[in-house]
C-alpha positions in Angstrom: 0.3 -29.3 -6.6 3.3 -29.2 -4.3 2.3 -30.9 -1.0 5.6 -30.0 0.7 4.8 -26.3 0.8 1.1 -25.3 1.1 0.1 -22.4 -1.1 0.1 -19.2 0.8 -3.3 -17.8 1.8 -4.5 -14.7 0.0 -4.3 -12.8 3.4 -0.6 -13.7 3.8 0.1 -12.6 0.2 -1.3 -9.2 1.1 0.9 -9.1 4.2 4.0 -10.1 2.3 3.3 -7.5 -0.4 2.8 -4.7 2.1 5.9 -5.7 4.1 7.9 -5.8 0.8 6.8 -2.3 0.0 7.9 -1.0 3.4 11.2 -2.9 3.3 11.9 -1.4 -0.1 11.8 2.0 1.5 14.6 1.2 3.9 18.3 1.9 3.2 19.8 -0.9 1.1 22.0 -2.2 3.9 19.1 -2.4 6.3 17.0 -4.2 3.8 19.5 -7.1 3.8 19.4 -7.3 7.6 15.6 -7.3 7.6 15.4 -10.0 4.9 17.8 -12.1 6.9 15.8 -11.6 10.1 12.6 -12.7 8.4 14.0 -16.0 7.3 12.6 -19.0 9.3 16.0 -20.1 10.3 16.7 -16.7 12.0 13.9 -17.3 14.6 16.5 -17.7 17.3 17.7 -14.1 16.8 14.4 -12.6 15.5 12.5 -13.1 18.8 15.1 -11.6 21.1 15.7 -8.7 18.6 12.0 -8.0 18.5 11.7 -8.0 22.3 14.8 -5.7 22.6 13.4 -3.3 20.0 10.1 -3.1 21.9 11.8 -2.5 25.2 14.2 0.0 23.6 11.2 2.0 22.3 10.4 2.9 25.9 13.6 4.9 26.0 12.5 7.0 23.1 13.6 10.2 24.9 17.3 9.2 24.4 19.0 10.1 21.2 19.7 6.5 19.9 16.4 5.0 20.8 13.0 6.0 19.3 9.4 5.1 18.8 10.4 3.6 15.4 11.6 0.7 17.4 8.1 -0.3 18.6 6.5 -1.2 15.2 9.7 -2.7 13.9 9.9 -5.0 17.0 6.2 -5.9 16.7 6.6 -6.8 13.1 9.6 -9.0 13.9 7.7 -10.8 16.7 4.6 -11.1 14.5 6.5 -13.6 12.3 6.2 -16.1 15.2 3.2 -14.9 17.3 -0.2 -15.2 15.5 -2.1 -12.5 17.6 0.6 -10.0 16.8 0.5 -11.0 13.1 -3.2 -10.1 13.1 -2.5 -6.8 14.7 0.3 -5.9 12.3 -1.8 -7.0 9.4 -4.4 -4.4 10.5 -1.7 -1.8 10.8 -0.3 -2.6 7.3 -3.8 -2.4 5.8 -4.4 1.0 7.5 -1.1 2.3 6.3 -1.8 1.2 2.7 -5.2 2.8 2.6 -4.6 5.9 4.7 -0.9 6.7 4.2 0.1 5.0 0.9 3.1 7.3 0.5 4.7 5.6 3.5 4.9 2.5 1.3 6.0 4.4 -1.7 2.6 4.1 -3.4 1.0 6.9 -5.4 -2.0 8.6 -3.9 -2.7 11.0 -1.1 -3.8 10.3 2.4 -7.5 10.6 3.1 -8.4 13.1 5.7 -11.1 12.5 8.3 
């Protein structure tokens, strides 16, 4: 057993799998940026970027800004803030079970 790096918890494995599915749906160039931002060493840029994306989502009525910025900013901040991680884990679970096509998974959304 490698004591330098603890084995990931099953919950975090689900999170990583779900995030990987969503990231795979992004344009290739954006995928590289997201992978870079998720690296532990990018924390110094990830936190301000997450905050700016959340603040920018408030300006969704302007052409460049949009509500897409809110979940993206929250997911970036969730890498470093545990309560946000739990919230985004619930969102990712909901998306996987209610809107699997958003993740590129087969299946149809359940109504009701």
